[in-house]
Backbone as a printed PyTorch tensor [residue, N CA C, xyz], in Angstrom:
tensor([[[-280.2790,  -20.5790,  111.7810],
         [-278.8350,  -19.9110,  110.9750],
         [-279.3340,  -19.5020,  109.4630]],

        [[-279.1470,  -18.2160,  109.2650],
         [-279.4080,  -17.6850,  107.6460],
         [-278.4130,  -18.2800,  106.9150]],

        [[-279.0400,  -18.8980,  105.6790],
         [-278.5390,  -19.5020,  104.6950],
         [-277.9300,  -18.5520,  103.4490]],

        [[-276.7200,  -18.9960,  102.9250],
         [-276.4780,  -18.3360,  101.5930],
         [-276.7530,  -19.1230,  100.3270]],

        [[-277.6590,  -18.6010,   99.5070],
         [-278.1330,  -19.4750,   98.4880],
         [-277.2880,  -19.3240,   97.3420]],

        [[-276.8220,  -20.5510,   96.7200],
         [-276.0420,  -20.4230,   95.4820],
         [-276.5270,  -21.6050,   94.7410]],

        [[-276.0180,  -21.6490,   93.3300],
         [-276.1830,  -22.6550,   92.4840],
         [-274.8400,  -23.1980,   92.1920]],

        [[-274.5850,  -24.4290,   92.3420],
         [-273.3390,  -24.9310,   91.8940],
         [-273.0340,  -25.6150,   90.6110]],

        [[-272.1060,  -25.4050,   90.0890],
         [-271.5300,  -25.9600,   88.9680],
         [-270.8980,  -27.3300,   89.1730]],

        [[-271.5790,  -28.5190,   88.8750],
         [-271.0550,  -29.7740,   89.2550],
         [-270.1580,  -30.3970,   88.0510]],

        [[-270.4110,  -30.0530,   86.8420],
         [-269.4880,  -30.6180,   85.8320],
         [-268.0720,  -30.3500,   86.2000]],

        [[-267.4770,  -31.6010,   85.8450],
         [-265.8950,  -31.5050,   86.3590],
         [-265.6680,  -31.6850,   87.6120]],

        [[-266.5990,  -32.0260,   88.5930],
         [-266.4630,  -32.4870,   89.6160],
         [-267.2180,  -33.8430,   90.0710]],

        [[-266.5430,  -34.7250,   91.0720],
         [-267.1750,  -35.9140,   91.5030],
         [-268.2260,  -35.9090,   92.4840]],

        [[-269.1650,  -36.6550,   92.1480],
         [-270.3940,  -36.4740,   93.0230],
         [-270.6500,  -38.0160,   93.6930]],

        [[-270.8700,  -38.0650,   95.0170],
         [-271.1930,  -39.4770,   95.4570],
         [-272.5220,  -39.5650,   96.2280]],

        [[-273.3610,  -40.4990,   95.8030],
         [-274.6500,  -40.7770,   96.4950],
         [-274.7190,  -42.0370,   97.1430]],

        [[-274.8060,  -42.1800,   98.5780],
         [-274.8300,  -43.2530,   99.1700],
         [-276.3580,  -43.7210,   99.6450]],

        [[-276.8300,  -44.9660,   99.0190],
         [-278.2550,  -45.0670,   99.1420],
         [-278.6750,  -45.4090,   97.6890]],

        [[-279.6500,  -46.4150,   97.6020],
         [-280.3410,  -46.8370,   96.3160],
         [-281.8220,  -46.8510,   96.3200]],

        [[-282.5980,  -46.2320,   97.2690],
         [-283.9080,  -46.1620,   97.4300],
         [-284.6430,  -44.9680,   96.5460]],

        [[-285.7850,  -44.7190,   96.7550],
         [-286.4660,  -43.5770,   96.0610],
         [-285.9890,  -42.2740,   96.5530]],

        [[-285.4890,  -41.9720,   97.6180],
         [-284.9990,  -40.7200,   98.0280],
         [-283.6910,  -40.5000,   97.2610]],

        [[-282.8330,  -41.5360,   97.2560],
         [-281.6130,  -41.4740,   96.5130],
         [-281.8710,  -41.2420,   95.0910]],

        [[-282.7430,  -41.8350,   94.3830],
         [-283.2850,  -41.6280,   93.2270],
         [-283.5600,  -40.0290,   92.8610]],

        [[-284.3000,  -39.4580,   93.7240],
         [-284.6420,  -37.9570,   93.6890],
         [-283.4490,  -37.1860,   93.6140]],

        [[-282.5890,  -37.6640,   94.5260],
         [-281.1970,  -36.7680,   94.6470],
         [-280.3110,  -36.9450,   93.4200]],

        [[-280.3820,  -38.1410,   92.9190],
         [-279.4330,  -38.5310,   91.8320],
         [-279.9630,  -37.7650,   90.4460]],

        [[-281.4330,  -37.6740,   90.3940],
         [-281.9350,  -36.8910,   89.4370],
         [-281.5530,  -35.4790,   89.2660]],

        [[-281.5070,  -34.9250,   90.5520],
         [-281.3370,  -33.8000,   90.6320],
         [-279.7130,  -33.1670,   90.2700]],

        [[-278.8930,  -34.0310,   90.9600],
         [-277.4920,  -33.8350,   90.5100],
         [-277.0970,  -34.0140,   88.9930]],

        [[-277.7910,  -34.8040,   88.3340],
         [-277.5770,  -35.2190,   87.0490],
         [-277.9040,  -34.0880,   86.0370]],

        [[-278.6220,  -32.9390,   86.5190],
         [-278.8840,  -31.8030,   85.8410],
         [-277.4880,  -31.0760,   85.4490]],

        [[-276.4950,  -31.2940,   86.3780],
         [-275.3610,  -30.5470,   86.1570],
         [-274.1120,  -31.5090,   86.0530]],

        [[-274.2380,  -32.4960,   86.9810],
         [-272.9900,  -33.4780,   87.1130],
         [-272.7960,  -34.4890,   86.1480]],

        [[-271.4820,  -34.7030,   85.8910],
         [-271.4100,  -35.7680,   84.8390],
         [-270.5470,  -37.0470,   85.2900]],

        [[-270.2700,  -36.8830,   86.6470],
         [-269.2520,  -37.9020,   87.1900],
         [-270.0860,  -38.1620,   88.5540]],

        [[-271.0820,  -39.0830,   88.5530],
         [-271.7750,  -39.5770,   89.8550],
         [-271.6090,  -41.0260,   89.9170]],

        [[-271.1890,  -41.1280,   91.2540],
         [-271.2270,  -42.6950,   91.7680],
         [-272.2860,  -42.8220,   92.8120]],

        [[-272.8610,  -44.0860,   92.6810],
         [-273.8180,  -44.5080,   93.7440],
         [-273.2730,  -45.6020,   94.1620]],

        [[-273.3500,  -45.7020,   95.7170],
         [-273.0630,  -46.8140,   96.4720],
         [-274.1730,  -47.3210,   97.1220]],

        [[-274.7860,  -48.5750,   96.8990],
         [-275.7200,  -49.3570,   97.4560],
         [-275.8330,  -50.6180,   97.0490]],

        [[-276.2670,  -51.6440,   97.9960],
         [-276.2500,  -53.1950,   97.4530],
         [-277.4660,  -53.2530,   96.4410]],

        [[-278.3960,  -52.5200,   96.7050],
         [-279.5490,  -52.7460,   95.7380],
         [-280.0180,  -51.1500,   95.4110]],

        [[-280.5720,  -50.9800,   94.1690],
         [-281.0160,  -49.7230,   93.7650],
         [-282.3380,  -49.8240,   93.1930]],

        [[-283.2000,  -48.8550,   92.8910],
         [-284.5020,  -48.6690,   92.1330],
         [-284.2670,  -49.1330,   90.8740]],

        [[-285.2690,  -49.6850,   90.1220],
         [-285.3370,  -49.7620,   88.7160],
         [-284.7020,  -48.7070,   87.8360]],

        [[-285.1630,  -47.3050,   88.1290],
         [-284.6070,  -46.1670,   87.6240],
         [-283.3750,  -46.0450,   87.6250]],

        [[-282.7260,  -46.2660,   88.8820],
         [-281.2510,  -45.9420,   89.1500],
         [-280.4860,  -47.0000,   88.2900]],

        [[-281.0670,  -48.2450,   88.2710],
         [-280.3180,  -49.3120,   87.6090],
         [-280.2320,  -48.9340,   85.8630]],

        [[-281.3430,  -48.4660,   85.6610],
         [-281.2910,  -47.8130,   84.0630],
         [-280.2190,  -46.8840,   83.9890]],

        [[-280.0860,  -45.9670,   84.8530],
         [-279.1430,  -44.8880,   84.7260],
         [-277.7290,  -45.5100,   84.5850]],

        [[-277.6140,  -46.5900,   85.3010],
         [-276.1880,  -47.2090,   85.4520],
         [-276.1830,  -48.0810,   84.2290]],

        [[-277.0620,  -48.6050,   83.6430],
         [-276.9370,  -49.3560,   82.3240],
         [-276.6520,  -48.2950,   81.1290]],

        [[-277.1090,  -47.2160,   81.3270],
         [-276.9270,  -46.1210,   80.2010],
         [-275.7480,  -45.3550,   80.3080]],

        [[-274.8670,  -45.6940,   81.6450],
         [-273.7340,  -45.1410,   81.8030],
         [-273.8300,  -43.6390,   82.2450]],

        [[-274.9000,  -43.2300,   82.7530],
         [-275.2130,  -41.9830,   83.2880],
         [-274.4250,  -41.7020,   84.6030]],

        [[-274.5370,  -42.8510,   85.2540],
         [-273.9500,  -43.0180,   86.6600],
         [-272.9570,  -44.3360,   86.7530]],

        [[-272.2850,  -44.2910,   87.9690],
         [-271.4260,  -45.5370,   88.1940],
         [-272.0750,  -46.1990,   89.4900]],

        [[-272.2970,  -47.4430,   89.4790],
         [-273.0290,  -48.0300,   90.4620],
         [-272.1230,  -48.9520,   91.2660]],

        [[-271.5870,  -48.7460,   92.3720],
         [-270.9600,  -49.8480,   93.2270],
         [-271.8770,  -50.6000,   94.1570]],

        [[-272.0880,  -51.8930,   93.8650],
         [-273.2360,  -52.6920,   94.5170],
         [-272.6680,  -53.2710,   95.9330]],

        [[-272.4730,  -52.3200,   96.6910],
         [-272.0890,  -52.9210,   97.9560],
         [-272.4610,  -51.9750,   99.1750]],

        [[-272.3360,  -52.2470,  100.4900],
         [-272.5540,  -51.4620,  101.5040],
         [-271.4720,  -50.4930,  101.5480]],

        [[-271.6980,  -49.2430,  102.2830],
         [-270.6130,  -48.2680,  102.2050],
         [-269.6330,  -48.8080,  103.4480]],

        [[-268.4190,  -48.4110,  102.9290],
         [-267.3440,  -48.7300,  104.1620],
         [-266.4730,  -47.6400,  104.1640]],

        [[-265.6830,  -47.4520,  105.2760],
         [-264.8500,  -46.2190,  105.5120],
         [-263.7410,  -46.0570,  104.5780]],

        [[-263.7850,  -44.8060,  104.2290],
         [-262.7330,  -44.3130,  103.1740],
         [-263.3420,  -44.1390,  101.8740]],

        [[-264.7160,  -44.2980,  101.6510],
         [-265.2720,  -44.3120,  100.3220],
         [-265.4550,  -42.7650,   99.8390]],

        [[-265.5110,  -41.8650,  100.6470],
         [-265.7080,  -40.6640,  100.4410],
         [-264.5840,  -39.7900,   99.8920]],

        [[-263.3840,  -40.2970,   99.7610],
         [-262.2940,  -39.7240,   99.3470],
         [-262.3100,  -39.5040,   97.7190]],

        [[-262.0330,  -38.2090,   97.6410],
         [-261.8460,  -37.7960,   96.2060],
         [-263.1670,  -37.0120,   95.6400]],

        [[-264.1700,  -36.9070,   96.4930],
         [-265.3160,  -36.5290,   95.9800],
         [-265.6330,  -35.0830,   96.4560]],

        [[-266.1140,  -34.2600,   95.6870],
         [-266.4440,  -32.8760,   95.7670],
         [-267.8470,  -32.4190,   96.5650]],

        [[-268.7170,  -33.5140,   96.2940],
         [-270.1030,  -33.4670,   96.7450],
         [-270.5000,  -34.9070,   97.3140]],

        [[-270.9920,  -34.8860,   98.4260],
         [-271.4560,  -36.2980,   99.1230],
         [-272.8660,  -36.3000,   99.6600]],

        [[-273.6470,  -37.0600,   99.2400],
         [-275.0350,  -36.9700,   99.6900],
         [-275.4250,  -38.5040,  100.3900]],

        [[-275.7640,  -38.5340,  101.4630],
         [-276.0350,  -39.7570,  101.9520],
         [-277.5460,  -39.9540,  102.3660]],

        [[-278.2430,  -41.0500,  101.9050],
         [-279.6270,  -41.1650,  101.9860],
         [-280.0210,  -42.7130,  102.1770]],

        [[-279.3170,  -43.3800,  103.1120],
         [-279.6870,  -44.6740,  103.4250],
         [-280.8400,  -44.7530,  104.3890]],

        [[-281.2230,  -46.0080,  104.9040],
         [-282.2180,  -46.1140,  105.9000],
         [-281.6630,  -46.1250,  107.3260]],

        [[-280.3260,  -46.0860,  107.4450],
         [-279.6820,  -45.9340,  108.7220],
         [-279.0960,  -44.4310,  108.9960]],

        [[-279.5640,  -43.9510,  110.0440],
         [-279.0880,  -42.6610,  110.5900],
         [-277.5390,  -42.6390,  110.8330]],

        [[-277.2720,  -43.7880,  111.4590],
         [-275.8710,  -44.0990,  111.8610],
         [-274.9700,  -44.0120,  110.6060]],

        [[-275.3260,  -44.8260,  109.6330],
         [-274.4650,  -44.9060,  108.2760],
         [-274.5330,  -43.4370,  107.6830]],

        [[-275.6900,  -42.5770,  107.6560],
         [-275.7460,  -41.3660,  107.1130],
         [-274.8250,  -40.3540,  107.8090]],

        [[-274.6880,  -40.3560,  108.9230],
         [-273.9170,  -39.5950,  109.7260],
         [-272.5030,  -40.0100,  109.7570]],

        [[-271.8660,  -41.3450,  109.6070],
         [-270.7750,  -41.5530,  109.2350],
         [-270.3940,  -41.2750,  107.9330]],

        [[-271.0520,  -41.2820,  107.0820],
         [-270.7370,  -40.7590,  105.6110],
         [-270.4700,  -39.3010,  105.7730]],

        [[-271.3500,  -38.6040,  106.4230],
         [-271.0880,  -37.0940,  106.5050],
         [-270.0290,  -36.7140,  107.3270]],

        [[-269.5290,  -37.5060,  108.2620],
         [-268.1670,  -37.0050,  109.2170],
         [-267.1220,  -37.4400,  108.2290]],

        [[-267.1260,  -38.4550,  107.4170],
         [-265.7930,  -39.0040,  106.7360],
         [-265.8290,  -37.9250,  105.5850]],

        [[-266.9610,  -37.5710,  105.0420],
         [-266.7630,  -36.7390,  103.7490],
         [-266.5130,  -35.3700,  104.2140]],

        [[-266.7060,  -34.7880,  105.3110],
         [-266.1910,  -33.4180,  105.9830],
         [-264.7940,  -33.7380,  105.9780]],

        [[-264.3280,  -34.7200,  106.5020],
         [-262.7610,  -34.8270,  106.8710],
         [-262.0630,  -34.8130,  105.7100]],

        [[-262.7930,  -35.4240,  104.4210],
         [-262.1430,  -35.3430,  103.1140],
         [-262.2680,  -34.1650,  102.4960]],

        [[-262.9630,  -33.2200,  102.9230],
         [-263.0090,  -31.8100,  102.4840],
         [-264.1540,  -31.7420,  101.5040]],

        [[-265.0220,  -32.6030,  101.4620],
         [-266.4680,  -32.6400,  100.5290],
         [-267.5100,  -31.7060,  101.1140]],

        [[-268.5030,  -31.3550,  100.1340],
         [-269.6420,  -30.6180,  100.8840],
         [-270.4700,  -31.8140,  101.1420]],

        [[-271.2010,  -32.0070,  102.1690],
         [-271.8840,  -33.1660,  102.7170],
         [-273.3640,  -32.9390,  103.0940]],

        [[-274.1850,  -33.8180,  102.7610],
         [-275.6740,  -33.5550,  103.1170],
         [-276.0510,  -35.0740,  103.6370]],

        [[-276.4650,  -35.1650,  105.0660],
         [-277.0970,  -36.5860,  105.2110],
         [-278.8010,  -36.0120,  105.4480]],

        [[-279.4600,  -36.7130,  104.5770],
         [-280.8950,  -36.4030,  104.1270],
         [-281.7270,  -36.3560,  105.3880]],

        [[-282.5010,  -35.4940,  105.5150],
         [-283.5250,  -35.3800,  106.7480],
         [-282.9050,  -35.4560,  108.0960]],

        [[-281.5330,  -34.9120,  108.1370],
         [-280.7830,  -34.7840,  109.2880],
         [-280.0850,  -33.3710,  109.3700]],

        [[-280.9380,  -32.4460,  109.5540],
         [-280.2910,  -31.0720,  109.5650],
         [-279.0130,  -30.5860,  110.0570]],

        [[-278.8620,  -31.2550,  111.2660],
         [-277.3960,  -31.1530,  112.0030],
         [-276.3520,  -31.6490,  111.2390]],

        [[-276.4300,  -32.5940,  110.2760],
         [-275.4600,  -33.2470,  109.6010],
         [-275.4430,  -32.8660,  108.0680]],

        [[-275.5250,  -31.5010,  107.8330],
         [-275.6200,  -31.0780,  106.5780],
         [-274.9600,  -29.8250,  106.3680]],

        [[-273.9520,  -29.5940,  105.3010],
         [-273.4520,  -28.5140,  104.9410],
         [-274.1870,  -27.5120,  104.1800]],

        [[-275.3170,  -28.3260,  103.4870],
         [-276.3420,  -27.5240,  102.5850],
         [-277.4960,  -28.3930,  102.5580]],

        [[-278.5720,  -27.7870,  102.3780],
         [-279.7750,  -28.2160,  102.0930],
         [-280.3520,  -28.2160,  100.6140]],

        [[-280.9120,  -29.3820,  100.0410],
         [-281.2940,  -29.4330,   98.6440],
         [-282.5420,  -28.7310,   98.7110]],

        [[-282.6570,  -27.5580,   97.8250],
         [-284.1070,  -26.9640,   97.7740],
         [-285.0400,  -27.7190,   97.0270]],

        [[-286.3120,  -27.4430,   97.0130],
         [-287.3400,  -27.8150,   96.1020],
         [-287.0690,  -26.9690,   94.9920]],

        [[-287.0270,  -27.4060,   93.7010],
         [-286.7630,  -26.7200,   92.6280],
         [-288.0110,  -26.8480,   91.5000]],

        [[-288.1450,  -25.4890,   90.9400],
         [-288.9510,  -25.6580,   89.6670],
         [-288.0150,  -25.2720,   88.5610]],

        [[-287.8450,  -26.3600,   87.6780],
         [-286.9530,  -26.2870,   86.6610],
         [-287.5670,  -26.2160,   85.3230]],

        [[-287.2490,  -25.1930,   84.6650],
         [-287.4590,  -24.9400,   83.3030],
         [-286.3970,  -24.7210,   82.4960]],

        [[-285.6250,  -25.8000,   82.0010],
         [-284.3500,  -25.6640,   81.3700],
         [-283.3230,  -24.7600,   82.4450]],

        [[-282.7890,  -23.6430,   81.7270],
         [-281.9340,  -23.0140,   82.6040],
         [-282.6430,  -21.8640,   83.5830]],

        [[-283.8130,  -21.8440,   83.2900],
         [-284.8660,  -20.9520,   84.2540],
         [-285.1470,  -21.9100,   85.5320]],

        [[-284.5260,  -21.5800,   86.6700],
         [-284.8390,  -22.4070,   87.7100],
         [-285.1800,  -21.4570,   89.0390]],

        [[-286.2670,  -21.9660,   89.7320],
         [-286.5930,  -21.4870,   90.9880],
         [-286.3610,  -22.3070,   92.2420]],

        [[-285.4690,  -21.9860,   93.0980],
         [-285.1690,  -22.8440,   94.3860],
         [-286.0420,  -22.3490,   95.6380]],

        [[-286.5620,  -23.1180,   96.2660],
         [-287.2140,  -22.8830,   97.5650],
         [-286.7220,  -23.6930,   98.6990]],

        [[-286.5280,  -22.9800,   99.6920],
         [-286.0790,  -23.5270,  100.9440],
         [-286.5430,  -23.2070,  102.1860]],

        [[-286.7370,  -24.0240,  103.1090],
         [-286.9750,  -23.3500,  104.5680],
         [-285.9530,  -23.8250,  105.4850]],

        [[-284.7930,  -23.7260,  105.0810],
         [-283.6410,  -23.9230,  106.0220],
         [-283.6400,  -25.3150,  106.6330]],

        [[-284.2500,  -26.4010,  106.0780],
         [-284.3710,  -27.7790,  106.5720],
         [-285.6810,  -27.7380,  107.5360]],

        [[-286.4950,  -26.7380,  107.8210],
         [-287.2880,  -26.7230,  108.8860],
         [-288.7420,  -27.4620,  108.3360]],

        [[-289.0700,  -27.4440,  106.9260],
         [-290.1450,  -27.9880,  106.3950],
         [-290.1170,  -28.3210,  105.0630]],

        [[-289.6240,  -29.4930,  104.6930],
         [-289.4450,  -29.8680,  103.2970],
         [-290.9240,  -29.8320,  102.6510]],

        [[-291.7440,  -30.2670,  103.4830],
         [-293.1780,  -30.2580,  102.8180],
         [-293.7980,  -28.9940,  102.3210]],

        [[-293.4820,  -27.8970,  103.1060],
         [-293.8090,  -26.6930,  102.6890],
         [-293.0760,  -26.1900,  101.5180]],

        [[-291.7780,  -26.4870,  101.1730],
         [-290.9610,  -26.2810,  100.1010],
         [-291.7290,  -26.8320,   98.8550]],

        [[-292.1530,  -28.1790,   99.1160],
         [-292.7540,  -28.8890,   97.8910],
         [-294.0550,  -28.2160,   97.6170]],

        [[-294.7530,  -27.8460,   98.5950],
         [-296.1140,  -27.3010,   98.2490],
         [-295.9660,  -25.8440,   97.5030]],

        [[-294.9270,  -25.0670,   97.9070],
         [-294.7100,  -23.6700,   97.2570],
         [-294.3590,  -24.0810,   95.8790]],

        [[-293.4260,  -25.1730,   95.8230],
         [-292.7010,  -25.5330,   94.2940],
         [-293.8970,  -25.8700,   93.3540]],

        [[-295.0280,  -26.7210,   93.8100],
         [-296.2550,  -26.9590,   93.0370],
         [-297.0770,  -25.6740,   92.5940]],

        [[-297.0540,  -24.8110,   93.4800],
         [-297.8080,  -23.4530,   93.1900],
         [-296.9410,  -22.8070,   91.9960]],

        [[-295.6330,  -22.6080,   92.2760],
         [-294.9060,  -22.0190,   91.2560],
         [-294.9170,  -22.5720,   89.8550]],

        [[-295.0180,  -23.9520,   89.9130],
         [-294.9630,  -24.7450,   88.6850],
         [-296.0540,  -24.3760,   87.8250]],

        [[-297.2260,  -24.0630,   88.6160],
         [-298.4120,  -23.6600,   87.7380],
         [-298.2380,  -22.2550,   87.1560]],

        [[-297.4390,  -21.3150,   88.0120],
         [-297.3340,  -20.0540,   87.4560],
         [-296.3850,  -19.7030,   86.3580]],

        [[-295.3370,  -20.4560,   86.5630],
         [-294.1030,  -20.6230,   85.6550],
         [-294.1060,  -21.9920,   84.7530]],

        [[-294.6770,  -21.8740,   83.6630],
         [-294.9050,  -23.1170,   82.8770],
         [-293.8770,  -23.5440,   82.0060]],

        [[-293.9340,  -24.5870,   81.1690],
         [-292.8340,  -25.1010,   80.4500],
         [-292.2830,  -24.1950,   79.3660]],

        [[-293.1120,  -23.1840,   78.9930],
         [-292.8270,  -21.9880,   78.1530],
         [-291.5200,  -21.3770,   78.5100]],

        [[-291.3640,  -21.1590,   79.8190],
         [-290.2680,  -20.4960,   80.4110],
         [-288.9700,  -21.1350,   79.8330]],

        [[-288.7380,  -22.1840,   79.6040],
         [-287.6860,  -22.8290,   79.1560],
         [-287.2580,  -22.1740,   77.8680]],

        [[-288.0030,  -22.1510,   76.6810],
         [-287.6060,  -21.5920,   75.5980],
         [-287.4620,  -20.3240,   75.5680]],

        [[-288.2820,  -19.5780,   76.3250],
         [-288.1230,  -18.0860,   76.5400],
         [-286.8210,  -17.7070,   77.1010]],

        [[-286.4140,  -18.3620,   78.1650],
         [-285.1450,  -18.1120,   78.8090],
         [-283.8700,  -18.2180,   77.8190]],

        [[-284.1120,  -19.3270,   76.9960],
         [-283.1540,  -19.6320,   76.0470],
         [-282.9700,  -18.3260,   75.0200]],

        [[-284.4630,  -17.8610,   74.5140],
         [-284.2220,  -16.8870,   73.6100],
         [-283.8440,  -15.6070,   74.4680]],

        [[-284.0680,  -15.3430,   75.5310],
         [-283.4480,  -14.0720,   76.1940],
         [-281.9120,  -14.2370,   76.0510]],

        [[-281.4160,  -15.4590,   76.3340],
         [-280.1470,  -15.3530,   76.2600],
         [-279.3910,  -15.2120,   74.9730]],

        [[-279.9590,  -15.6750,   73.8520],
         [-279.3850,  -15.2960,   72.7140],
         [-279.5260,  -13.9990,   72.2310]],

        [[-280.7970,  -13.2250,   72.7500],
         [-280.9240,  -11.8240,   72.3680],
         [-279.8480,  -11.0190,   73.1090]],

        [[-279.6230,  -11.3430,   74.4830],
         [-278.8160,  -10.7430,   75.1560],
         [-277.1430,  -10.8730,   74.4350]],

        [[-276.9260,  -11.9170,   74.0830],
         [-275.6590,  -12.0230,   73.3990],
         [-275.5370,  -11.2760,   72.3020]],

        [[-276.7080,  -11.1290,   71.3250],
         [-276.5690,  -10.4640,   70.2200],
         [-276.5430,   -9.0230,   70.4210]],

        [[-277.2460,   -8.6070,   71.3760],
         [-277.2240,   -7.1340,   71.7720],
         [-275.8030,   -6.7700,   72.3020]],

        [[-275.1190,   -7.4660,   72.8510],
         [-273.7360,   -7.3170,   73.6210],
         [-272.6750,   -7.1550,   72.2580]],

        [[-272.8840,   -7.8860,   71.1440],
         [-272.1790,   -7.6090,   70.2980],
         [-272.3900,   -6.5340,   69.1420]],

        [[-273.4980,   -5.9420,   69.0790],
         [-273.7870,   -4.8800,   68.2130],
         [-273.9210,   -3.6180,   68.9790]],

        [[-274.0930,   -3.5590,   70.3290],
         [-274.2070,   -2.2430,   70.8400],
         [-273.2290,   -2.2280,   72.0170]],

        [[-272.5110,   -1.0650,   72.1950],
         [-271.5650,   -0.8960,   73.2860],
         [-272.4490,   -0.9480,   74.7090]],

        [[-271.4990,   -0.8120,   75.6790],
         [-272.1620,   -0.6500,   77.0190],
         [-272.4950,    0.5680,   77.2340]],

        [[-273.8250,    0.9000,   76.8540],
         [-274.4280,    2.2170,   77.0110],
         [-275.7550,    1.9690,   77.8090]],

        [[-276.3500,    3.2330,   78.2430],
         [-277.7560,    3.1990,   78.7690],
         [-278.5970,    2.4810,   78.0890]],

        [[-278.7130,    2.7530,   76.5340],
         [-279.4550,    2.3120,   75.5670],
         [-279.4320,    0.8530,   75.7200]],

        [[-278.3770,    0.0760,   75.8510],
         [-278.1480,   -1.3870,   75.8810],
         [-278.9030,   -1.7000,   77.2400]],

        [[-278.6740,   -1.1350,   78.2840],
         [-279.1830,   -1.5750,   79.4330],
         [-280.5860,   -1.3270,   79.4850]],

        [[-281.2530,   -0.4140,   78.7060],
         [-282.6760,   -0.3050,   78.6250],
         [-283.3350,   -1.2470,   77.9610]],

        [[-282.5590,   -1.7310,   76.8450],
         [-283.2170,   -2.9190,   76.0220],
         [-283.0930,   -4.1480,   76.5490]],

        [[-282.0990,   -4.3960,   77.4240],
         [-282.1420,   -5.7540,   78.2640],
         [-282.9920,   -5.7600,   79.3080]],

        [[-283.2210,   -4.5520,   79.8140],
         [-284.2200,   -4.4470,   80.9800],
         [-285.5340,   -4.6550,   80.1580]],

        [[-285.9450,   -4.2900,   79.2150],
         [-287.0720,   -4.3640,   78.4230],
         [-287.2340,   -5.8590,   78.2010]],

        [[-286.2610,   -6.5610,   77.7600],
         [-286.4590,   -7.8690,   77.2630],
         [-286.7050,   -8.8540,   78.4870]],

        [[-286.1600,   -8.4690,   79.5400],
         [-286.2970,   -9.0790,   80.8640],
         [-287.8250,   -9.1930,   81.4720]],

        [[-288.2140,   -7.8100,   81.3930],
         [-289.6440,   -7.6920,   81.8940],
         [-290.7840,   -8.2000,   81.0820]],

        [[-290.5200,   -8.6440,   79.8230],
         [-291.6010,   -9.5000,   78.8830],
         [-291.7130,  -10.6930,   79.5510]],

        [[-292.8600,  -11.2550,   79.3760],
         [-293.2690,  -12.7220,   79.6470],
         [-293.3590,  -13.6630,   78.4150]],

        [[-293.3330,  -14.6450,   78.4070],
         [-293.3390,  -15.5190,   77.1680],
         [-294.6100,  -15.4080,   76.4040]],

        [[-295.6600,  -15.0810,   76.7230],
         [-296.9110,  -14.8950,   75.8590],
         [-296.6880,  -13.3830,   75.1960]],

        [[-295.8070,  -12.6930,   75.6680],
         [-295.7950,  -11.4860,   74.9960],
         [-294.4660,  -11.4170,   73.9710]],

        [[-293.6940,  -12.3320,   73.9920],
         [-292.5920,  -12.4160,   73.0640],
         [-292.8160,  -12.1470,   71.6500]],

        [[-293.9430,  -12.3970,   70.9290],
         [-294.1510,  -11.9320,   69.4810],
         [-294.0500,  -10.5750,   69.2830]],

        [[-294.4390,   -9.7730,   70.3190],
         [-294.4670,   -8.2350,   70.3260],
         [-293.1880,   -7.5540,   70.5120]],

        [[-292.0350,   -8.3790,   70.6240],
         [-291.0270,   -7.8760,   71.2010],
         [-290.2440,   -6.9810,   69.8880]],

        [[-290.2810,   -7.5210,   68.6810],
         [-289.6940,   -6.6980,   67.7760],
         [-290.3420,   -5.5870,   67.5020]],

        [[-291.8530,   -5.4730,   67.6360],
         [-292.6060,   -4.1230,   67.5440],
         [-292.0650,   -3.0620,   68.5650]],

        [[-292.0030,   -3.7020,   69.7860],
         [-291.3360,   -2.7760,   70.8840],
         [-290.0370,   -2.3900,   70.5320]],

        [[-289.1800,   -3.0010,   70.1040],
         [-287.7430,   -2.5560,   69.8640],
         [-287.4480,   -1.6220,   68.7710]],

        [[-288.5990,   -1.4570,   67.7620],
         [-288.5470,   -0.6760,   66.7000],
         [-287.8150,    0.8270,   67.0180]],

        [[-288.5400,    1.4850,   68.1800],
         [-288.2010,    2.6770,   68.3060],
         [-286.7100,    2.8600,   68.7310]],

        [[-286.0670,    1.7820,   68.8030],
         [-284.5200,    1.8510,   69.2080],
         [-283.6560,    1.7270,   68.0560]]])
């Protein structure tokens, strides 16, 4: 089934992760890029998840999942070692109106978490529709070599330039051309931007 790719704004929404192992750690790290209200349900968690709980980045409920715990959540991710538990979490989450994902179980997912190249607000998401997470990860590694850390500061700079242009220029073809020029530049070419813009 063809997928509709989107980026979710999780701030202001409650997120639930069921599970406390390495897979859960990866999922928590991903949602923490956007979410501020994350709850983790697991009797035991990895050291890193424990640190996040101590730092109040997440809430940790140290017990097994039980019926009704998905109530009130916008996003629910289940990644325990039990397929039965993961599917039960998915079913209950669906009934409560949440977007749900049972990890590594494509038939029990409203969405698939893509492999992501993250450079601040510059992000590239790769998905195979759940067919091959390994392929997604391999492509991510290749793209990380092509789009380095410099893209984070460059993207932020583009945002500032775009905001400035929108305040000083009306919505005209010239402004569109300038924005287009800025977008086509690459980070290593940024020092030449002012020179290229002088003709405007």
